[in-house]
Residue, then its C-alpha position, 0 to 999 in steps of 0.5 A: x409150730x414153734x411160734x404157735x407154742x410161743x403164742x400159746x404160752x403167752x396168751x395163757x400167761x395173759x389169761x392167768x394174770x387177768x384171773x389173779x388180777x380179777x380175784x385180787x380186785x374182788x377180795x378188796x374190802x376197803x370201802x370200794x377204794x382200789x389200791x395199786x402200786x405203779x412201777x416207776x421204771x416199767x410202768x407196770x401196775x398192780x393191785x393189792x389188798x390194803x387190809x392185808x397187804x397182800x400180795x404186797x404193799x408198794x416198795x420204794x420202787x413204786x408209787x402208790x395210787x388209790x382210785x374209786x372202784x364206782x367211778x361216776x355215773x353207775x346206773x340208769x333207769x328209765x320208763x317210756x309211757x306211750x299214751x295216758x289220757x288226762x281228764x279235763x279237771x285240773x287234777x294231777x294225773x300220773x303219766x309215767x312212774x319209775x321206782x329206783x333204789x337209793x342213790x343220788x340221781x340227775x332226773x329228766x323227762x319229756x312229755x308230748x301233749x295234745x288236745x284230747x278231742x276236736x274243739x278244744x279251746x286254748x288250754x294250758x297244760x302243766x306237767x311236773x317231775x316228782x319224787x315220792x315222798x312229796x318234799x317241797x320245792x324239789x319238783x320241777x314244773x313246766x307249762x304248754x299251750x295246747x288247742x284244737x278246731x272242729x276240723x282236726x287241726x291242733x296246736x300241740x307241744x313237748x314239755x321237757x322237765x329236769x331235777x336233781x336230787x341228793x336227799x329225797x332219793x337217799x332211801x329209794x322210791x318212785x320218780x314220777x311225771x304228772x300232768x294237768x289241764x282244765x280240758x281233756x288232753x293226751x300225753x304221748x311218748x313220755x320219756x323218764x330217765x333217772x340217772x344215778x351218779x356218784x356225786x352232784x355239784x350243782x351251783 
């Protein structure tokens, strides 16, 4: 019984400490920067509000630590389109699209393309990963060849696309995958992903 009471008191104290820590974190207004104090002799870490110095600022027995509340990747947005028919007119057809909020993104997509019927001559299929405002030079293009004969044997392909964006999605918008072909084709299992990140460093 005595050990159970001690355990209950310890658990209750831990829950209370977490609640206080969560309240302090929620009250930090400093642009998403978390301010903490690391006690040099015990390694204990606590958080305080830099604007009010509450519960209190770091003492000379503590080391000040700051870190970003958001960290790295924050959100991922995806769209999967099972089947879209692309007419054989060499015009671009949207096969998948997803609207995302403002932010910096790493974009990727994969498209499985195949002929739209029998006796399709060898045809070059093009697919592109685009953003809504159509800013030049920010689309990624990839091409593949598909064909079929009269017996149902077909040549199919998987097209992979990737694009990074630091400006055109600053206000949010739509990310889309578009395909075109001189002959009718099918775009299957289109997978579009927009990964929101805190920063991009492409060289």
